[in-house]
C-alpha positions as CSV (number, residue, x, y, z in Angstrom):
1,M,-11.4,37.7,-40.1
2,F,-8.4,36.9,-37.9
3,S,-5.4,35.3,-39.7
4,F,-3.5,32.8,-37.7
5,V,-0.9,32.3,-40.4
6,E,0.0,36.0,-40.5
7,N,0.3,36.1,-36.7
8,R,2.2,32.8,-36.3
9,F,5.3,34.5,-34.8
10,R,3.2,36.0,-32.1
11,F,1.8,32.6,-31.3
12,Y,5.3,31.1,-31.3
13,G,6.4,33.7,-28.8
14,I,3.4,33.1,-26.6
15,A,4.0,29.3,-26.8
16,A,7.7,29.7,-26.0
17,A,6.9,32.0,-23.1
18,L,4.5,29.5,-21.6
19,V,7.0,26.7,-22.0
20,V,9.7,28.7,-20.2
21,F,7.3,29.8,-17.5
22,S,6.1,26.2,-16.9
23,L,9.7,25.0,-16.7
24,L,10.7,27.7,-14.2
25,S,7.5,27.8,-12.1
26,P,8.7,25.1,-9.6
27,W,11.6,27.3,-8.7
28,I,9.6,30.5,-8.7
29,F,6.6,29.3,-6.7
30,G,8.1,26.2,-5.0
31,T,6.6,22.8,-4.8
32,N,4.1,21.2,-2.4
33,K,5.9,18.1,-1.2
34,G,3.1,17.0,1.1
35,I,0.8,14.1,0.4
36,D,-2.8,15.2,1.0
37,M,-4.9,12.3,0.2
38,T,-8.4,11.5,1.5
39,G,-10.1,8.1,1.6
40,G,-8.2,4.9,1.8
41,I,-9.1,1.7,3.4
42,Q,-10.0,1.2,7.0
43,I,-10.9,-2.2,8.4
44,E,-12.7,-2.6,11.7
45,Y,-14.0,-5.8,13.2
46,A,-15.4,-6.9,16.5
47,V,-13.9,-9.8,18.4
48,S,-16.1,-12.0,20.5
49,G,-14.8,-14.7,22.8
50,D,-11.1,-14.9,23.8
51,R,-9.7,-11.4,23.4
52,D,-6.1,-12.3,24.3
53,A,-6.0,-15.0,21.6
54,A,-7.3,-12.6,19.0
55,L,-4.7,-10.0,20.0
56,A,-1.9,-12.7,19.8
57,K,-3.1,-13.7,16.3
58,A,-3.3,-10.1,15.2
59,R,0.3,-9.5,16.4
60,E,1.5,-12.6,14.6
61,L,-0.1,-11.5,11.3
62,A,1.3,-8.0,11.7
63,E,4.8,-9.5,12.1
64,I,4.3,-11.6,9.0
65,L,3.2,-8.6,6.9
66,K,6.1,-6.4,7.9
């Protein structure tokens, strides 16, 4: 049977090596600074009637939300 207590220093060494590797890996491999998301919210609607009034209202609401 395998004794974890007798081999604890090996496991300490493996754990320490993994911690050091994880801390140094951003400098070794670099980081991905891009935002690659999928999904989100998209709203589409149809306007019937006076198109110019609807565009004016949409611009007005866009200015308020800025």
